[in-house]
C-alpha positions as CSV (number, residue, x, y, z in Angstrom):
1,X,26.5,10.3,-9.6
2,X,24.0,9.2,-6.7
3,X,22.5,6.0,-6.0
4,X,23.5,3.1,-8.3
5,X,25.1,4.4,-11.4
6,X,23.8,1.0,-13.4
7,X,20.3,1.3,-12.6
8,X,18.0,1.6,-15.6
9,X,15.3,3.4,-13.3
10,X,15.6,7.0,-13.0
11,X,17.1,9.9,-14.4
12,X,20.9,10.4,-14.5
13,X,22.1,12.7,-12.5
14,X,18.7,14.4,-11.1
15,X,19.7,14.7,-7.8
16,X,22.7,16.4,-8.4
17,X,20.7,19.1,-9.9
18,X,18.1,18.9,-7.1
19,X,21.1,20.2,-5.2
20,X,21.8,22.7,-7.5
21,X,18.5,24.1,-6.9
22,X,17.7,24.0,-10.5
23,X,14.7,21.4,-10.0
24,X,12.0,20.7,-7.6
25,X,11.2,17.1,-7.0
26,X,7.7,16.1,-6.1
27,X,8.2,13.1,-4.3
28,X,11.5,13.6,-2.4
29,X,14.0,10.5,-2.5
30,X,13.1,7.9,-0.3
31,X,9.4,9.0,0.2
32,X,8.6,5.4,-1.1
33,X,10.0,3.7,2.6
34,X,7.2,4.5,4.2
35,X,4.6,2.9,1.5
36,X,6.5,0.0,1.6
37,X,4.0,-3.0,3.2
38,X,7.0,-4.3,5.4
39,X,7.0,-1.3,7.1
40,X,3.3,-1.0,8.2
41,X,3.3,-2.8,11.2
42,X,5.9,-0.3,12.5
43,X,4.1,2.9,11.5
44,X,1.5,3.3,14.4
45,X,4.4,2.3,16.7
46,X,6.6,5.2,15.1
47,X,4.2,8.2,15.4
48,X,4.1,7.0,19.1
49,X,7.7,6.9,19.5
50,X,8.8,10.1,17.4
51,X,5.9,12.3,18.3
52,X,4.6,11.1,21.9
53,X,1.3,10.8,20.0
54,X,-1.7,8.7,19.0
55,X,-2.1,8.0,15.4
56,X,-4.9,10.0,14.0
57,X,-5.9,8.0,11.0
58,X,-5.2,4.3,11.3
59,X,-4.2,1.8,9.4
60,X,-5.7,-2.1,8.8
61,X,-4.7,-4.0,11.7
62,X,-1.5,-5.7,10.5
63,X,0.4,-8.7,12.0
64,X,4.1,-9.5,11.1
65,X,4.6,-13.6,11.4
66,X,8.5,-12.9,12.2
67,X,6.6,-12.4,15.6
68,X,5.8,-15.7,17.5
69,X,2.2,-13.7,18.9
70,X,1.7,-12.3,15.5
71,X,2.7,-16.0,13.8
72,X,-0.2,-17.1,16.1
73,X,-2.8,-14.9,15.6
74,X,-2.3,-15.0,11.7
75,X,-2.4,-18.8,12.0
76,X,-5.7,-19.0,13.9
77,X,-7.0,-16.2,12.1
78,X,-6.4,-17.3,8.4
79,X,-9.4,-17.3,6.0
80,X,-9.9,-13.6,7.9
81,X,-6.9,-12.1,6.6
82,X,-5.1,-10.2,3.3
83,X,-1.4,-11.8,3.0
84,X,0.7,-10.0,1.2
85,X,4.8,-10.0,-0.3
86,X,6.8,-7.5,1.0
87,X,9.1,-7.9,-1.8
88,X,6.0,-7.4,-4.3
89,X,4.0,-4.6,-5.8
90,X,1.5,-3.5,-7.8
91,X,-0.8,-5.4,-6.4
92,X,1.1,-9.0,-6.9
93,X,1.6,-11.3,-4.0
94,X,-1.6,-10.5,-2.7
95,X,-3.4,-13.5,-1.5
96,X,-6.7,-13.4,0.8
97,X,-7.1,-17.0,2.8
98,X,-10.4,-17.0,2.5
99,X,-10.0,-17.2,-1.5
100,X,-7.3,-20.5,-1.2
101,X,-7.6,-24.0,-1.9
102,X,-7.0,-26.4,0.8
103,X,-3.6,-27.2,-0.6
104,X,-2.9,-23.8,-1.6
105,X,-3.4,-22.5,2.4
106,X,-1.0,-25.6,3.0
107,X,1.7,-24.6,0.7
108,X,1.1,-21.2,1.8
109,X,1.4,-22.3,5.4
110,X,4.4,-23.9,4.7
111,X,6.3,-20.8,2.9
112,X,4.7,-18.6,5.6
113,X,6.7,-20.5,8.5
114,X,10.1,-20.7,6.3
115,X,10.1,-17.1,6.0
116,X,7.4,-15.5,8.2
117,X,9.8,-11.6,7.6
118,X,8.9,-12.2,3.7
119,X,5.0,-11.4,4.7
120,X,2.5,-9.2,6.4
121,X,-1.2,-10.0,7.0
122,X,-3.5,-7.4,7.4
123,X,-7.3,-7.5,8.3
124,X,-9.5,-7.0,5.6
125,X,-11.4,-4.0,5.0
126,X,-14.5,-3.7,2.8
127,X,-13.7,-0.4,1.4
128,X,-16.2,1.5,-0.5
129,X,-17.5,1.1,-3.7
130,X,-17.7,3.9,-6.6
131,X,-19.9,4.1,-9.4
132,X,-17.6,3.6,-12.8
133,X,-19.2,3.9,-16.5
134,X,-18.1,0.7,-17.8
135,X,-19.3,-0.6,-21.4
136,X,-22.2,1.9,-21.6
137,X,-23.4,1.7,-17.9
138,X,-23.0,2.6,-14.3
139,X,-21.3,-0.5,-11.9
140,X,-19.7,0.1,-8.3
141,X,-16.2,-1.4,-8.0
142,X,-13.7,-1.3,-5.0
143,X,-12.1,1.6,-4.6
144,X,-9.1,3.7,-2.5
145,X,-7.7,7.1,-2.5
146,X,-4.2,8.2,-2.6
147,X,-4.0,12.0,-0.9
148,X,-1.2,14.4,-1.5
149,X,0.5,15.5,1.4
150,X,2.7,18.6,0.3
151,X,5.6,20.0,2.4
152,X,6.6,23.8,3.2
153,X,6.7,25.2,6.6
154,X,3.7,23.5,7.7
155,X,2.5,20.1,5.9
156,X,-0.8,20.7,3.7
157,X,-3.0,17.8,2.6
158,X,-3.8,19.2,-1.3
159,X,-7.5,19.6,-2.3
160,X,-7.0,16.7,-4.7
161,X,-6.1,12.9,-4.5
162,X,-6.2,10.0,-7.0
163,X,-8.7,7.1,-6.7
164,X,-7.7,3.7,-7.8
165,X,-10.3,1.4,-8.5
166,X,-10.8,-2.1,-9.2
167,X,-12.6,-3.2,-13.2
168,X,-13.0,-6.7,-11.6
169,X,-16.2,-6.7,-9.3
170,X,-14.9,-9.7,-7.6
171,X,-11.9,-8.3,-6.7
172,X,-10.0,-6.0,-4.1
173,X,-7.3,-5.0,-6.1
174,X,-7.0,-1.6,-7.2
175,X,-3.6,-1.3,-9.1
176,X,-3.1,-0.4,-12.6
177,X,-0.8,-3.1,-13.4
178,X,-3.5,-5.6,-12.3
179,X,-6.1,-3.9,-14.3
180,X,-7.8,-1.3,-12.7
181,X,-8.2,2.1,-13.6
182,X,-8.1,5.6,-11.7
183,X,-9.2,9.1,-11.8
184,X,-8.9,12.5,-10.0
185,X,-10.0,13.5,-7.0
186,X,-10.8,16.9,-5.7
187,X,-12.3,18.0,-2.2
188,X,-14.2,21.0,-2.4
189,X,-14.9,23.0,0.5
190,X,-17.9,25.3,1.1
């Protein structure tokens, strides 16, 4: 048995079956570590260190308040940032500085100073709107795209992905756990 036996998450003995070659895994164990908000800050640095290259695709500028320089920046630009609790998922623990009341800001900043490793801060990226069909009409909503990369002899970006969108016209949160929707996306080549 691999991993924690008492866990209710996952399939018992799946990794044993995988090692015997009797099942293929689409998402290899451990792939979620790169999708952890706490690691976002380090991804460009890892690319430079391990590959000796500059990143081709840039993530949103990310600050780790654990570092004094980043904390100073976050406090100075608080209203322009989105703050994310690294222990949360599914759109939970996401706070926009400009949406907080004065008291909420004071409370959050006090928590940030007590637990700086618990949060990251990012510049707000105004993602594109896509039209969705809602209540009989097409309406624009914020959306993001999750691409699929297949690993073989060479990595290959699959010609489809998952577009997630917000059902709330005033929200950037696209997670299905927060009421967001999703649709298949296909990239067609000529």
